[in-house]
Each structure stands twice: as structure tokens, then as C-alpha cells.
N, C-alpha and C positions, 0 to 999 in steps of 0.2 A: 353736475347740476341736475340731471335727471334722477340720479339716485337720491340726492338730497330732497328733491321734490316728492319722490315716492315714499321716503321714510318719514321726513319731518314736515312735508307739505310746504316747503320753502321754494317758491316759484323762481324760475330763472330770471324773471324781470327784477326781482328784489335785490339781486347782486349789484346792479348798476345804480341803485338809489342810495345816495349819500348826502348828508346835510352839508350844504355849501353856504358859507357866509360871504358877505361882501368883502371882508378884510382878508380872506384867505388868498395867499399868493399862489400863482400858477394853478388855478383851479382846473384849467384844461388838462393839465398833466394828471391830476387826480381822477378825472373822468375815465381815463384809460387804465389806471392802476387799480381802482376800487373793486371791479369785478374779480380780479385775480386775488386780491387780498381777502375779500369776503369769502370766496370759495376756499382759500387756504385756511381761514379761521374756522369755517364750518367743518371742513374735513379734519382739522386737528381735533375738533370736539367729537366727531363721529367715528374716526378710525380706531381710537382706543377700544371702542365697543367690539371691533373686528379683530382685536389683539394685534394691531399694527401701531407701533409706538415711535417709529422713526420716519414719519412723514415730513418732507421738507418742501421748501418753495420751488426747488429745482424740478421736483416731480410734476409741477404744473407748467413752469416756464419752458424747461427743456426735458421732456419726458423720454425715458429709455424703455426699450421693449420689455426686457425681463422685469424691470421694476414695476412697470404698469401692469404686467400680467400677474405679478405677486399681489399687488394692491387689489386688483379686480377679483382675484381668486378669494382673497380674504373677505371682500365685500359680498361676493356671491354666496360664500359659506354663511355669512351673517344673515343675508336675505333668506336663504333656505331655512336656517334655524328659526328666523322670525316667522316665516310662513307656517312652519311646523307648530310653533308655540301658539300662533293664532288659531290653527286648526284644533289643537288640543283644548284651547280656551273655549272655542265654539262648541266642541263636543261636551265639555264639562258643563257649559251653560245649558245645553240641550238635555243632558242627563241629570241635571240638578233636580228637576221636579220628580223624575222617577226615583232618584235616590231618597228624596224626602218621603215619598210614598212608601218605599221599602222600609225606611226608618220607622215610620208610623206602624206599618204592619209588624215589624220586628218587636217594637215596643208592646203592641197588643199581644203577640205570641209569648213574649217574656212574662207579661202579667198573668196570662193564662197558665203558663208553666209554673210560675211561683204559686198560684192558687192550687194547682194540682199537687205540687210538692208539699204544700201545707196540709192539703187533704190527706195525702198518703202518709205523712209523718204523724199526724194527729189521729189517735184511735177514738172512734165515736164513743160516747158514754154508754150506748146500748151494748156495745161489744166489749167494753172493758172488763165486765164481770166474766164473760166467756173467755176472754184472753187470760185473765188471772186463773180461772178454773183450769184452762188448758195447760197453762204453765205449771200449776201445782200437780195436775195429773201427769204431765210429762216428767216432772221431777220424781214423782212416786214410781212411775213406770220404769224410769231409768234405774232407780234404786232396786226395784223388784227384779228387773231384768238382770242386774248385776248379781243379786242374791240367787236367782234361779239359775243363772249360768254357772255359778259356783257349785250349787247343789247338783246340777246336771253333770258337771265334770266329775264330782265325787261319785255320783250314781253310775256314770259310765265306766269309771275305774273299777267300781265294785262289780258291775256286770261283766267286764272283761275278766276279772279274777274268777267269778263264778263260771264263766264259759270255759276258762282254762281247766278248772276243777272238773266240770262236767265232761270235758273232752278226755281228761286223764282217766276218770272213772269208767267212761264208755270203753276206752281202750282196755282197761283191766277186765271189764265184763266180757268183752270179746275174747280176750285171752283165756278167761275162765271157761267160756263156752267152748272154745277150741280144745282146751284141756279136757273138759267133760266129754266132748265128742271123741277125742282120742282115747280116753279111759274106757268109754263104752265099747269102742272098737276092740280095745285090748281085752276087755272082759269077755266079749263075744268070742274072740279068738281063743282065750284061755279056757272058756267053757267047752269049746269044741275040742280042745286038745287035752285038758286035764279034768279029771273028775276029782273034785276036792271034797273034803268032808263038809257036812252041813253046818257045823259050828263055825268054821272059818268063813263059809259063805254068808252065814248070818252076820258075823262080825263085819265082814266087808260091806254087806248090805246096809248094816246100821251106819257104818262110816260114810257110805255113799249117801244114805238118807240125811245124815248130819251135814254133809257137804252141800246136798241139794237144798236143805233148810237154810243153811248159811247163805247159799247163793240167792235163794228166794228173798231172804231178809234184806240182803244187800241190794237186790233188784227193787224190792218195795221201797227201801230207803232212797234209792236213786230215782224211782218214780215220784216219790214225794218231793224229793229235791227238784226234779224236773218240773213238777207242777208248780212248786214255789217260784222256780225260775221263770216259768211261763207267766205267772201272775205278776212277777216283778217286771218282766218284759212288757206286759200289757200296760202296767203303770208307767213304765219308761216311755212307751209309745204315747200314752195320754199326756205325760209331762212334755214329751217332744212336740205334740200337737199344740199344747198350750204355749210352749216356748215359741213355736212357729207363728202362732197367732199374735203373741206379744211382739215377735220380731217384725211381723207385718205392720202392727200398730206403730212400732218404732220407725219402720221404713216410711209409713205415711207421715208420721211426725217429722221425720228427716226431710221428706219431700216438701212438707209445709214450711219447715225452717229454710230449706233451699230457696223456696219461692220468696220467703221473707227476705233472705239475703239478696236474691236477685232484684227484688223491689228496692232494697236499700242501695244496691249498686246502681240501679236505674235512677234512683233519687240523686245519688252522688254524681252520676253522669249528667243528669239534668242541672244539678248545681254548677258543675264545671261549664256546661254549655251556657247556663245563665250568666256566669261570670264572664265567659268569652263574649257573649252578646252584649253585656254591660260595657266591657272594654271597647267592643266595636262601636257601641252607641256613643261612648265618650269620644272615641276617635272621630266618629261622624259629626258629633256636636262641635268638636274642635275644628274639623274641616269646614263645617257649615259656618262657624263664627269667623274662621279665617277667610272663607270665600265672601262672607258678608262684608268683612273689613276691607278685603281687596276691592270688592265692588263699590263700597262706599268711597274708598280712596280713589278709585278710578273715576267715579262720578264727580268727586271733588276736583280731581285733576282736569277732567273734561270741562267742568264748569269754569275752573280757573283759566284753562286754555282758551275757552270761548271768550271770557272777559278780556284776557290778554289780546286775543285776536281782534276783538272789537276795538280795544284801545289802540292796538297797532294800526288797525285799518283807519281809525280816526286820525292818528298821528301821521299815517302815510298820506291820507287825503290832504291834511293841512300842509304836510311837507311838499306834496306835489304842487299844491297851490303856490306855496312860497317859492318852489323851484321854478315854476312857470313865470312867477313875477320877477325872479332874479335872473332868469335865462337871458333876457334882453340885455341886462347890465353886463352879464358874463360875456355875451356876444360882442358888445362894444369894447369891453376890456380885451377880449381876444383879438379884435382888429388892431387895437393899440399895441398889444403885445407882438402881433405880426409885423407891424411897422418897426418896433424896437428890434425885433429879431433880424429884420432885413438890414437895419443899420449896424447891428452887431456882426452880421455876416460880412458886410463891406469892411468893417474894422478888422475882422479876422483875416480877410484876404490881404489887407495891407500888412498886417503883422506877419503873415506867411511869407510875403515877398521880402520883408526885412529879415526874417529868419533865414531865407535862402541866401541872401547877401552875407549875413553873418557866418553861415556855414561855409561859404566859399573862402572868406577871409580866414576862418579857422583852419581850413584845409591847407592854405598857402603857408600860414604860420607854423602849422604842425610839420609840413615838409621841411621848412627851414630849420626848425628845431631838431628834426631827425638827422639832417645833414650835419649840423653842429655836434650832435651827439655821436655820430659815427666818427667825425674828425677827432673829437676828444678821446674816444675809445682807442683809436689807432695811436694817438700820441701817448696815451697811458701805457699801451703795450710796448712802444719803443723805449719809454723811460724805464719800464720794468726790466727789459732785456739789458739796457745799459747798466742799470744798478747791479744786476746779477754778474755781468762781466767785471765790473769794478770790484765787487766783493771777491770774486775768484782771484783777481790779480793781487789784491791785498792779502789774501790767504797764502798765495804762493810766496809773496815777499815775507810774510811772517814765518813761514816754514824755513825759508833761507836764513832769516835772522836767528831762528832757533838753532839751526845747524851750526851757524857761525859761533853762536854763544856757547 
């Protein structure tokens, strides 16, 4: 009754209040039974909420220890769950205003982010011409850089070939110088050893002069070639510097493009965050509408419950007045019933005395019947033994007759 009062607000006094009419028989008995039945009905409606579906009337009339512990544990679990739900509801009601403020701030941030995304995505008309010029210049630089890279590769291949030729010719020059030096040493040795005729010396000198001229010509050619190679190397360095400057420009353009890509990625991330925020907004709107509906339903229920309580209170007041009016009649009827009950008790005592007499007569008759039954059983046993003896005699006579036959 305390649990029902705590959960449903059903006071313990209400269990004993039942409508009693003048024509109801044995209303005094109903007064003692109605609280039990009202508690049983209320518990049958309440205990399925606690997941107890096998509540019986015996649990109230003759309760057992294990059974009552099981029922009370289920009720305690329900009350604990109810308290938790009430706390959660109170917290949600408290945090509702802060959630609404957060929602408004999120909406403002989303609008700002959308504006920023639009600003980043749209190129202003002042910068469109520069953007187009930069795109065209970028395309030209890419084409020029590709062409220059091809020319540089061809030029570098030519330079490597020329370097290899120059190295070979320098090796040959060094060899020729070594040969000339060895020849001079040989000539000096021969001069010191042999005295040759002047004609041969002249011829050898002329040959040596021709070889020197040839060597000088080849040296001049190599010098000219070396100068040409130096000029080409300078031009190569100039081309290399130009290519490096173009490469730096390309790197700058690449960094600008990377920044553009990063901005696009940031825009994409902002779009994703915007979509997430929109989804969260939708969820918050749905939760808000659900909470509003729940609050509206609760308010309607509370209003209906108040109306019902008022009606019940009015009905109870009328009922109490009718009960107080009928109580005197019930009391008179109760006295009449007590007189009738006394008369019935006297009649029952007389009937009990008659029953005792009948029981004694029945016992004597049953004893007589038992003796008769025992006598009959003994007589039947004697008859059975006589019949068996007679049958055996007849069998012996039949066997004798068979033998004689």
C-alpha cells in the first residue's frame, strides 16, 4: 500500500472505500474483503511494469518468504529505474535551454561557414583577369619548360660528347709531348755519340720542324676547340641559370597551386563539417520536437489526471456522504444479522448433536455388518474346501472307471 501510494498516489484509505447499496447482501463481509481485493487489483496492474506476471491472491493472504523477497526485489528494481529516469528527465529539462543556445550558436556558425565557403569558391571580378593571365602564363611556362628541358638534355648530351673528345685529344697531346721529349733526349744523346753529316741533320731538322708545325697546328686547333667549348659551356651555364629561374617560377606556381588545393581541401572539409552540423541540427530539431511533444503529452496527461482527481474527489465526497447516510442502516442490518447468526448457531448445535447420534448408530451398524461379512467369508472358505474335496473324489472315481473300461 505504501508503494502504491508512492508510485500512483493511491492512499491507503482509498482501499477500504467501496460503494455499498441497501440491497447488497452481507455488506459486513464485503467490508473486510474489499481492501484485500483492491490491493490485489492494483498490484496486478502495477507488477507487470516490474516484469512480474504471476502475482496471485495467495501472495497477499498467505505470503511466503522467498516469494515476497522476489516480488519486493522486482519492485525495488523498478523504483530504482524510476528514480534514475526522473533524474535523467530533470537533467534534460535543465540542459534544454543550454542545448537550445548551443543550437542557435551552431546555426550562426554554420551560416558564417557557408558564407566563407561561398567567398572562397567565388573568384572576385577584379582578380578574374589576373587568374586567367596566370593560368595562361602557367600553361606557356609549362610548355616552355618542357621544350627547354628537351633542349637542355640534347645540349648536355652534346657537351658530354665534346668533353670526351677533348679528353681524348688532350691525352693524345700529352702522348705527343712525351714522344717529343723522348725524341729530344735521344737527339741529344745521339749528337753526343755520333757525328752525322750535315745533310742528314738538315733533313732530320726539317722533319722535326714539320712535326713541330703539325703539333702547333693541332695545338691551335685544340685551343680553338677549347675556346668554342668554353663559349658553349658559358651558354650552357646561362641556359642552366635561365632553366633554374624557370624552375623556381614553376616551384612558386606549384606552391600556389598547392595552396589552392589546400584551400579546396579546407572547403571540402568545411562542406563535410557543414553537412555534419546540418545532420546534428536535424537531430536536435527532431529531439526538440520530440521533447516538445513529450512535454505537451505530459501536460495533457497531468491536466487530465487533475480533472480525473477532481472528479474522483467529488465522487468520493458524495460517496462518503452516502456511506455515512447508509452506515446507520447497515448497522441496524448488522444487528439483525447477528441475531439471525445466533439463531443459526443454535440450530447448528442441534444438528451437530443429531449428527453425533447418527454417527454412533452408523458405527454399531457397521460393526454388525463387519461380523456378518466375516461369517460369510468363513462359510465361503468352507464351501470352497468341500467343493475341492468332492472334485478330487470324483476324479479318482473317473480314473478307476477309465481303468475298468
